[in-house]
C-alpha positions as CSV (number, residue, x, y, z in Angstrom):
1,M,81.1,34.2,24.6
2,R,80.4,35.0,28.4
3,K,76.8,35.6,29.3
4,A,76.1,38.4,31.8
5,F,73.8,38.4,34.8
6,T,70.3,39.5,34.1
7,L,68.7,42.2,36.3
8,I,66.5,39.7,38.0
9,E,69.5,37.5,39.0
10,L,71.4,40.6,40.3
11,A,68.4,41.5,42.4
12,I,68.2,38.0,43.9
13,V,71.9,38.1,44.8
14,L,71.6,41.5,46.5
15,V,68.6,40.3,48.5
16,I,70.6,37.2,49.7
17,I,73.6,39.4,50.7
18,G,71.3,41.7,52.6
19,L,69.7,38.9,54.5
20,L,73.1,37.5,55.5
21,L,74.3,40.9,56.6
22,G,71.1,41.5,58.7
23,G,71.3,38.2,60.4
24,G,74.9,38.7,61.2
25,M,74.2,42.0,62.8
26,G,71.5,40.5,64.9
27,I,73.8,37.8,66.1
28,F,76.5,40.4,66.8
29,S,74.1,42.5,68.8
30,M,73.1,39.4,70.9
31,L,76.7,38.6,71.6
32,V,77.4,42.2,72.7
33,K,74.4,42.3,75.0
34,R,75.4,38.9,76.5
35,S,78.9,40.2,77.1
36,K,77.6,43.3,78.9
37,V,75.4,41.2,81.1
38,I,78.3,38.9,82.1
39,E,80.5,41.9,82.7
40,T,77.9,43.6,84.8
41,K,77.3,40.5,86.9
42,D,81.0,40.2,87.6
43,N,81.2,43.9,88.6
44,L,78.1,43.6,90.7
45,Q,79.7,40.7,92.6
46,A,82.9,42.6,93.1
47,N,80.9,45.5,94.5
48,I,79.2,43.1,96.9
49,E,82.6,41.9,98.1
50,A,83.7,45.5,98.5
51,I,80.8,46.3,100.8
52,I,81.4,43.1,102.8
53,S,85.0,44.2,103.2
54,Y,83.9,47.6,104.5
55,A,81.5,45.9,106.9
56,T,84.2,43.6,108.2
57,S,86.3,46.7,109.2
58,N,83.5,48.8,110.5
59,D,80.8,46.4,111.8
60,K,78.3,48.5,109.8
61,L,77.3,49.1,106.2
62,P,78.3,52.1,104.1
63,N,75.6,54.8,104.1
64,Y,74.0,56.2,101.0
65,S,76.3,59.2,100.9
66,N,79.6,57.3,100.7
67,Y,78.8,53.9,99.3
68,K,80.0,54.8,95.8
69,N,83.5,55.4,97.2
70,I,83.4,51.8,98.5
71,L,82.4,50.1,95.2
72,K,85.0,48.5,92.9
73,T,83.1,49.7,89.9
74,E,80.7,52.6,90.1
75,K,78.9,52.1,86.8
76,D,77.6,49.0,85.0
77,S,78.5,48.0,81.5
78,W,75.9,50.3,80.0
79,G,77.5,53.3,81.8
80,K,74.8,53.7,84.5
81,D,75.4,53.9,88.3
82,F,74.9,50.8,90.3
83,V,72.0,51.2,92.8
84,Y,72.4,50.4,96.5
85,Y,69.7,49.6,99.0
86,A,70.5,48.6,102.6
87,D,68.7,47.9,105.9
88,A,68.6,51.3,107.7
89,N,69.5,49.7,111.1
90,L,72.9,48.5,109.7
91,L,74.0,51.9,108.3
92,N,74.7,54.0,111.3
93,D,75.7,51.9,114.3
94,N,78.3,49.2,115.0
95,S,75.9,46.3,115.5
96,I,75.9,43.8,112.7
97,C,77.2,41.1,114.9
98,E,74.7,41.8,117.6
99,R,71.6,41.7,115.3
100,K,69.6,38.7,114.3
101,T,67.0,40.4,112.2
102,T,66.7,43.2,109.7
103,N,63.8,45.3,108.5
104,L,64.2,44.5,104.8
105,I,62.9,41.6,102.7
106,I,62.9,40.6,99.0
107,K,59.9,39.3,97.2
108,K,60.3,37.5,93.9
109,C,57.2,38.4,91.8
110,K,55.7,36.4,88.9
111,D,53.4,39.2,87.8
112,S,53.4,43.0,87.6
113,T,51.2,43.4,90.7
114,C,53.3,40.9,92.8
115,S,50.1,39.1,93.8
116,N,51.9,35.9,92.9
117,V,55.1,35.6,94.9
118,S,57.4,32.7,94.1
119,Q,59.8,33.3,97.0
120,Q,60.2,35.7,100.0
121,I,63.7,36.2,101.5
122,D,63.7,37.7,105.0
123,N,66.4,39.6,106.9
124,I,68.2,41.2,103.9
125,A,71.2,43.2,104.8
126,F,71.8,45.0,101.5
127,V,71.1,44.9,97.7
128,I,73.2,46.0,94.7
129,L,71.5,46.2,91.3
130,S,72.0,47.4,87.7
131,S,69.1,48.7,85.6
132,G,70.2,46.4,82.7
133,G,70.2,47.0,79.0
134,N,67.0,49.1,78.9
135,Y,68.8,51.7,81.0
136,N,65.7,51.9,83.2
137,N,65.8,51.0,86.9
138,Q,62.5,49.0,87.4
139,T,63.3,48.0,91.1
140,S,62.7,50.2,94.1
141,L,62.8,50.1,97.9
142,D,59.3,50.3,99.4
143,T,59.5,51.8,102.9
144,S,55.8,52.2,103.3
145,S,55.4,48.7,104.7
146,N,57.0,46.9,107.7
147,P,59.3,45.3,107.0
148,N,60.5,47.3,104.0
149,V,60.1,45.4,100.7
150,I,62.2,45.1,97.5
151,K,60.2,43.5,94.6
152,I,62.2,41.6,92.0
153,Y,60.3,40.4,88.9
154,E,60.8,37.5,86.6
155,P,62.5,38.4,83.3
156,G,60.0,39.7,80.7
157,V,57.3,40.8,83.2
158,K,56.2,44.3,82.0
159,V,56.6,46.6,84.9
160,D,58.1,49.8,86.2
161,D,58.3,49.7,90.0
162,N,60.6,52.7,90.3
163,S,59.0,56.1,89.7
164,S,62.3,58.0,90.4
165,D,63.9,56.7,87.2
166,F,62.4,56.6,83.7
167,S,58.7,56.3,83.7
168,R,58.1,53.6,81.2
169,V,56.7,50.1,81.5
170,E,58.8,47.5,79.7
171,D,60.2,44.0,80.1
172,Y,61.9,43.7,83.5
173,D,65.7,43.2,83.0
174,D,67.3,44.5,86.1
175,I,70.3,42.6,87.4
176,V,70.1,42.2,91.1
177,G,72.4,40.8,93.8
178,W,71.9,40.7,97.6
179,V,73.3,39.5,100.9
180,T,71.2,38.3,103.9
181,L,72.1,39.3,107.5
182,N,73.2,35.7,108.3
183,E,75.4,35.6,105.2
184,L,77.0,38.9,106.2
185,R,77.5,37.8,109.8
186,V,79.3,34.7,108.6
187,K,81.5,36.6,106.1
188,I,82.6,39.2,108.5
189,G,83.4,36.6,111.2
190,C,80.7,37.4,113.8
191,Q,80.9,35.1,116.8
192,G,77.1,35.0,117.3
193,S,76.8,37.4,120.2
194,Q,73.0,37.6,120.4
195,I,71.1,39.1,123.2
196,K,70.9,36.9,126.3
197,I,70.2,37.0,130.0
198,V,73.5,36.2,131.8
199,N,72.2,34.9,135.2
200,N,71.3,31.2,135.6
201,E,69.7,31.4,139.1
202,L,69.0,33.9,141.9
203,P,70.3,33.8,145.4
204,Y,68.3,32.6,148.4
205,G,67.0,35.0,150.9
206,Y,66.0,35.0,154.6
207,V,63.0,36.5,156.3
208,N,63.8,39.9,157.8
209,S,67.3,40.0,156.2
210,D,68.4,42.3,153.4
211,Y,68.0,40.8,149.9
212,N,69.7,42.0,146.7
213,A,69.8,40.3,143.3
214,T,70.7,41.8,139.9
215,I,69.8,40.2,136.6
216,F,72.1,41.2,133.7
217,A,71.7,41.1,129.9
218,D,74.4,41.0,127.2
219,G,74.6,41.3,123.5
220,G,71.9,42.4,121.1
221,V,71.6,46.0,120.1
222,P,71.6,48.1,123.3
223,F,69.9,51.5,123.4
224,S,72.3,54.4,123.1
225,S,70.8,56.2,126.1
226,G,68.4,55.8,129.0
227,G,69.5,52.3,129.8
228,K,70.8,49.6,127.6
229,Y,67.7,47.4,127.5
230,K,63.9,47.3,128.2
231,W,62.5,44.9,130.8
232,C,59.3,43.2,131.7
233,Y,58.5,40.4,134.2
234,E,55.7,37.9,134.8
235,G,55.0,36.1,138.1
236,D,55.6,36.9,141.7
237,I,58.1,38.9,143.7
238,P,58.3,37.8,147.4
239,P,56.5,40.2,149.8
240,G,58.7,42.9,151.1
241,L,60.9,42.9,147.9
242,N,60.7,45.4,144.9
243,A,61.7,45.0,141.3
244,T,63.5,47.7,139.4
245,P,62.3,48.2,136.6
246,A,58.9,47.6,138.1
247,Y,56.8,46.8,135.0
248,K,54.9,43.6,135.6
249,S,52.6,42.0,133.1
250,N,50.5,38.9,132.6
251,N,51.8,38.7,129.0
252,C,54.9,40.7,128.4
253,I,55.2,39.7,124.7
254,G,51.6,40.8,124.0
255,D,52.0,44.2,125.6
256,D,52.9,47.4,123.9
257,E,56.7,47.9,123.8
258,S,56.3,51.4,125.2
259,L,55.1,49.9,128.5
260,W,58.4,48.1,129.1
261,E,60.8,50.0,131.3
262,Q,64.4,50.8,130.3
263,S,67.4,50.1,132.4
264,D,70.9,48.6,132.2
265,S,69.8,45.7,134.5
266,F,66.9,44.2,136.4
267,S,67.2,44.2,140.2
268,I,65.2,42.8,143.1
269,S,65.8,44.2,146.6
270,G,64.3,44.8,150.0
271,I,63.7,42.8,153.2
272,P,61.5,39.8,152.6
273,S,58.7,39.4,155.1
274,S,57.5,35.9,154.3
275,Q,59.2,32.6,153.6
276,G,58.3,30.6,150.5
277,T,59.2,29.8,146.9
278,Y,58.3,32.3,144.2
279,N,58.4,31.9,140.5
280,L,59.0,34.7,138.0
281,K,59.9,35.0,134.3
282,V,62.1,38.0,133.2
283,Y,62.0,39.3,129.7
284,V,64.5,41.7,128.1
285,R,64.4,43.4,124.7
286,D,66.9,45.5,122.7
287,D,66.8,48.3,120.2
288,N,67.1,46.1,117.1
289,D,64.2,47.9,115.4
290,P,63.7,51.6,116.6
291,S,60.9,52.3,114.2
292,S,58.8,49.3,115.0
293,N,58.6,46.3,117.4
294,N,60.8,43.8,115.6
295,D,63.3,43.8,118.5
296,N,65.3,40.9,119.8
297,I,63.6,39.5,122.9
298,V,64.7,36.7,125.2
299,S,63.3,35.5,128.6
300,K,64.4,33.3,131.4
301,S,62.5,31.8,134.4
302,F,63.8,32.1,137.9
303,V,62.9,30.8,141.4
304,I,63.4,32.9,144.5
305,T,63.5,31.0,147.7
306,I,63.0,32.9,151.0
307,N,64.1,30.8,154.0
308,P,63.0,31.4,157.6
309,Q,64.7,33.9,159.7
310,T,68.1,32.6,160.7
311,A,69.1,32.0,164.3
312,S,72.0,30.2,166.1
313,S,72.4,26.5,165.7
314,S,71.9,25.9,169.4
315,S,68.2,26.6,169.0
316,N,68.0,23.8,166.3
317,S,67.2,26.3,163.6
318,G,69.2,24.5,161.0
319,P,72.1,25.7,158.8
320,T,72.3,28.9,156.8
321,G,70.6,28.7,153.4
322,A,68.6,25.5,154.0
323,Q,65.6,25.1,151.7
324,V,64.2,22.3,154.0
325,S,65.2,22.0,157.6
326,F,64.0,20.3,160.8
327,A,63.4,23.8,162.2
328,N,60.7,24.5,159.7
329,N,59.7,21.2,158.2
330,I,60.2,18.3,160.7
331,D,56.5,17.7,160.9
332,D,56.3,17.5,157.1
333,F,58.5,14.4,156.9
334,N,56.8,10.9,156.6
335,T,57.8,8.2,159.1
336,V,57.8,4.8,157.3
337,E,58.1,1.2,158.6
338,N,58.5,2.4,162.2
339,K,59.4,-1.1,163.4
340,N,59.7,-1.3,167.2
341,E,59.5,2.5,167.5
342,A,62.7,2.9,165.5
343,I,61.8,6.6,164.8
344,S,60.5,9.3,167.1
345,V,60.3,13.0,166.6
346,D,60.3,15.8,169.2
347,S,58.7,18.7,167.4
348,S,59.2,21.0,170.3
349,T,63.0,20.8,169.9
350,N,63.1,19.8,166.2
351,I,65.0,16.6,167.0
352,L,64.8,13.2,165.3
353,Y,65.6,10.1,167.4
354,L,66.6,6.8,165.7
355,G,66.7,3.4,167.3
356,G,64.8,4.1,170.5
357,N,67.3,2.0,172.5
358,T,65.3,-1.0,171.3
359,N,66.4,-4.3,169.7
360,S,65.9,-5.1,166.0
361,T,64.5,-1.8,164.7
362,R,64.0,-0.4,161.3
363,G,62.6,2.8,160.0
364,C,62.7,5.5,157.2
365,F,62.1,9.2,157.5
366,W,61.4,10.8,154.1
367,F,60.6,14.4,153.0
368,P,57.6,13.8,150.7
369,T,58.4,16.5,148.0
370,S,61.0,15.4,145.4
371,Q,63.8,17.7,144.4
372,K,65.7,18.0,141.1
373,L,69.3,16.6,141.5
374,K,70.4,16.6,137.8
375,N,72.8,19.5,137.2
376,K,72.2,20.7,140.7
377,T,74.6,20.9,143.7
378,M,73.1,19.3,146.8
379,R,74.4,20.4,150.2
380,A,73.2,18.9,153.5
381,Y,74.2,19.5,157.1
382,F,73.2,17.8,160.3
383,E,74.5,16.9,163.8
384,F,74.3,13.4,165.2
385,T,75.0,11.8,168.6
386,F,75.2,8.1,169.4
387,L,73.7,8.4,172.9
388,S,74.7,5.0,174.0
389,E,77.8,2.9,173.4
390,D,77.2,-0.5,171.8
391,T,79.2,-3.2,173.4
392,S,77.3,-6.2,172.2
393,N,79.1,-8.8,170.1
394,D,75.9,-9.3,168.3
395,S,76.5,-6.0,166.6
396,R,79.7,-6.9,164.8
397,G,78.2,-7.5,161.3
398,K,78.0,-3.9,160.2
399,A,74.4,-4.1,161.2
400,D,73.9,-1.0,163.3
401,G,73.8,2.6,162.3
402,F,71.9,4.9,160.0
403,T,72.0,6.5,156.5
404,F,71.3,9.8,154.9
405,A,69.6,8.6,151.7
406,L,68.3,9.8,148.4
407,M,65.9,7.7,146.3
408,S,64.3,8.2,143.0
409,D,60.9,10.0,142.9
410,K,59.7,7.0,140.9
411,N,59.7,5.1,144.2
412,D,56.7,5.2,146.5
413,I,57.1,7.6,149.4
414,D,56.3,4.8,151.8
415,T,59.4,2.8,150.7
416,C,61.7,1.5,153.4
417,G,64.6,-1.0,153.3
418,W,65.7,-4.0,155.3
419,A,66.6,-4.1,159.0
420,G,69.9,-5.2,160.4
421,G,72.7,-5.0,157.9
422,G,70.4,-3.0,155.6
423,L,70.4,-0.1,158.1
424,G,66.8,0.5,157.0
425,Y,68.2,1.2,153.5
426,G,69.0,-2.2,152.0
427,G,66.8,-3.2,149.1
428,I,65.7,0.4,148.2
429,D,66.0,0.4,144.4
430,K,67.2,3.4,142.4
431,S,68.9,5.1,145.4
432,L,72.1,6.5,146.8
433,A,73.1,6.7,150.5
434,I,75.9,7.7,152.9
435,E,75.9,5.2,155.7
436,Y,77.2,5.9,159.2
437,D,77.9,2.3,160.5
438,V,79.2,1.2,163.8
439,Y,80.9,-1.9,165.3
440,P,80.9,-2.7,169.0
441,N,83.9,-0.9,170.6
442,N,84.9,-4.0,172.5
443,Y,84.4,-6.5,169.7
444,Y,86.2,-9.7,170.6
445,P,88.6,-11.2,169.6
446,V,89.7,-8.1,167.6
447,Y,89.4,-4.7,169.2
448,D,89.3,-2.4,166.3
449,P,87.3,0.8,166.7
450,S,88.2,1.8,163.1
451,N,85.4,-0.6,162.1
452,N,83.2,2.5,162.7
453,H,83.0,3.8,159.1
454,I,81.2,5.8,156.5
455,A,80.6,4.6,153.0
456,L,78.7,5.2,149.9
457,D,75.9,2.7,149.0
458,T,73.8,2.5,145.8
459,D,70.5,0.9,144.7
460,G,69.8,-0.6,148.1
461,N,73.0,-2.6,148.0
462,I,75.2,-2.2,151.1
463,K,78.4,-2.6,149.2
464,H,80.5,0.1,150.8
465,I,81.8,2.0,147.8
466,S,84.8,3.8,149.2
467,P,88.0,5.4,148.1
468,N,89.7,3.9,151.2
469,P,89.2,0.1,151.1
470,S,91.0,-2.0,153.6
471,A,92.3,-5.5,152.8
472,E,89.9,-7.0,155.3
473,D,86.7,-5.2,154.3
474,E,86.2,-2.8,151.5
475,G,84.7,0.4,152.5
476,R,85.8,0.9,156.1
477,Y,86.8,4.4,157.1
478,I,90.2,4.1,158.7
479,G,92.1,6.4,161.0
480,H,89.8,7.8,163.7
481,P,90.2,7.6,167.5
482,A,88.9,4.6,169.4
483,T,85.8,6.3,170.5
484,W,84.8,7.8,167.1
485,L,81.0,8.0,166.6
486,E,80.0,6.0,169.7
487,D,81.4,8.4,172.3
488,G,78.2,10.1,173.4
489,K,79.4,13.4,171.9
490,K,77.8,15.5,169.2
491,H,79.4,15.0,165.7
492,I,78.9,17.2,162.6
493,A,78.1,15.8,159.2
494,R,78.2,17.7,155.9
495,I,77.4,16.1,152.6
496,E,77.8,17.6,149.1
497,I,76.8,16.2,145.7
498,L,78.4,18.1,142.8
499,P,77.4,17.7,139.1
500,N,79.4,17.5,135.9
501,Y,82.3,15.2,136.5
502,D,83.9,12.3,134.6
503,K,84.7,8.8,135.9
504,N,88.1,10.0,137.0
505,C,86.6,12.7,139.1
506,N,87.7,15.5,136.8
507,Q,85.2,18.4,136.3
508,K,83.7,18.1,132.8
509,K,81.1,20.2,131.1
510,N,77.9,18.1,130.8
511,G,79.7,15.3,132.6
512,K,77.6,12.3,133.5
513,Y,79.2,11.6,136.9
514,I,78.6,13.2,140.2
515,K,81.1,13.8,143.0
516,V,80.0,12.8,146.5
517,K,81.9,14.5,149.3
518,V,81.4,13.9,153.0
519,W,82.9,15.6,156.1
520,V,82.7,14.5,159.7
521,D,83.3,17.0,162.5
522,C,84.1,19.8,160.1
523,K,84.3,23.3,161.5
524,N,82.3,26.3,160.3
525,C,80.7,24.2,157.6
526,N,77.0,25.0,158.3
527,D,76.6,27.5,155.4
528,L,74.8,25.7,152.6
529,T,74.9,28.7,150.2
530,K,78.4,27.9,149.1
531,D,80.7,24.9,148.6
532,F,82.9,23.9,151.6
533,N,86.5,23.7,150.3
534,N,88.2,22.0,153.2
535,I,89.6,18.6,152.6
536,S,86.8,16.0,152.9
537,N,86.9,12.8,154.8
538,F,85.3,10.9,152.0
539,E,85.1,11.6,148.3
540,Y,83.9,9.5,145.4
541,C,82.6,10.0,141.8
542,I,79.8,7.8,140.5
543,Q,77.7,8.0,137.4
544,L,74.3,9.7,137.8
545,K,71.6,7.4,136.6
546,K,68.6,8.8,134.9
547,D,66.3,7.4,137.7
548,L,68.1,9.8,140.2
549,E,67.5,13.0,138.3
550,N,64.7,13.8,140.7
551,V,64.9,12.5,144.3
552,Y,63.3,12.2,147.7
553,F,65.7,12.6,150.7
554,G,65.7,11.5,154.3
555,F,67.2,9.2,156.9
556,T,67.0,5.4,157.3
557,E,67.8,3.3,160.4
558,G,68.3,-0.3,161.3
559,T,69.7,-2.5,164.1
560,G,70.6,-6.1,163.6
561,G,72.4,-6.5,166.9
562,K,71.4,-5.2,170.3
563,T,70.2,-1.6,170.6
564,Q,71.1,1.9,169.5
565,D,69.9,5.4,170.3
566,I,70.9,8.2,167.8
567,K,70.0,11.8,168.0
568,I,69.8,13.9,164.7
569,E,69.4,17.6,165.0
570,N,69.9,20.9,163.1
571,F,69.3,19.2,159.8
572,G,69.1,21.3,156.7
573,I,69.4,20.7,152.9
574,G,69.5,22.8,149.7
575,F,69.6,22.0,146.0
576,Y,71.3,24.8,144.2
């Protein structure tokens, strides 16, 4: 006989079945919610990619009126519209690639008042969000602060930060995605065109001659009207010149933006009335942030050199464009080791005399202010005359002549080299020189006027570095007439030192070698404001040592044989 369930047993069974069904429904509900969250995150990411694709084609973000047409999926998994926030500056102009900042940030908040911020993310381009399973957008864009702020809360923080949606405080569950400006720039392939000042230096001017220079800016977010940029400058403009725009400040960055003046470019013009060197710093800003002062700003320092009024070379005024010349600075030079009156100066005619027609002389003639040589082009010009012809057999050991020399500013300004074969240069450490060396024209038993030569020497070592060595003696300059140099006639010398070459004398960006070029008796080569492109008499590339990044310049002289008498005039030099 089968025994039936009692009522108590049936009740227990029904309770167990109910518990099982209730637990299963809870698990099922959790699985459904998780699926919706995953699907929404996938759709949110697809929408981010869709907006990036739009930005790639248009160099701007979609505005609030058309962004839904751009999205891959307009609604989240709960059937509510995705929300879109964007930096206002990126919506209406084609300037993503020119910007480096936005006016939108994200704060990750650990409490409802956002007094405890775990992270701040600057320069946000745009945000996409879903209001989550509670169907309530709890995230808003706060435009009352600068920059504008979007607050994102940790899950579970009870908050309602968006008054335009349902007004109920509950656990924060919004699903949020964002892209920073830098991420957007990379994804759309920007080449990094930020605002910059294009010029690297300004031209030299001359007293009582017209001067014009224009400084240009590029990139950034130009103004749409009234001039592309705003300008401000600090420092001095030479007397007689005017700046346009004219706004000058002691602290451009600290001044109100409205004081800066707007223009496409910054120009300096007029007729300078006084020679000298003037330093100024030019600032430019763009329209990156029309509503505030978070603009892109860059600056660059410049030097304007105003040279003396030019005149013909016959008056010993020096070459065009000289920063230092005998005409204006001959009394500023220092005479060093003036052995046996090796050096004398005629200030009334601006002429330097070397040798003094006296035996066994030595002397150095340095300008006492050092000049930057690294990454600079040096151009020098002078005229020289050997006033007497050396016929002494005692002078056959390359022991007579002079050099134009550069030495490190780490040396003392009273440095001078050896006499005789040193030409007043030998033994000067950390140096470089072009030597003008002579033999007696009647040297016996070999009559060879080609022994007159120019050569490059370094570190006080008379080693005759030359691209034209002869079998007999490396460094002689071959191929000139018999009376070359010691003919009693005026000869012209031009020297250039050019930066950024390699050891094979090929131009190279940031190259560590310099090219030394020398001309003798060149024509129309007295303009130091530009390179002289005629074929040089001497050309050689040598590595620029760190000690020669800043240099003193001048002349050295020495006689080891009989006598010499050399006239140097119309000297001028510039470092550009």
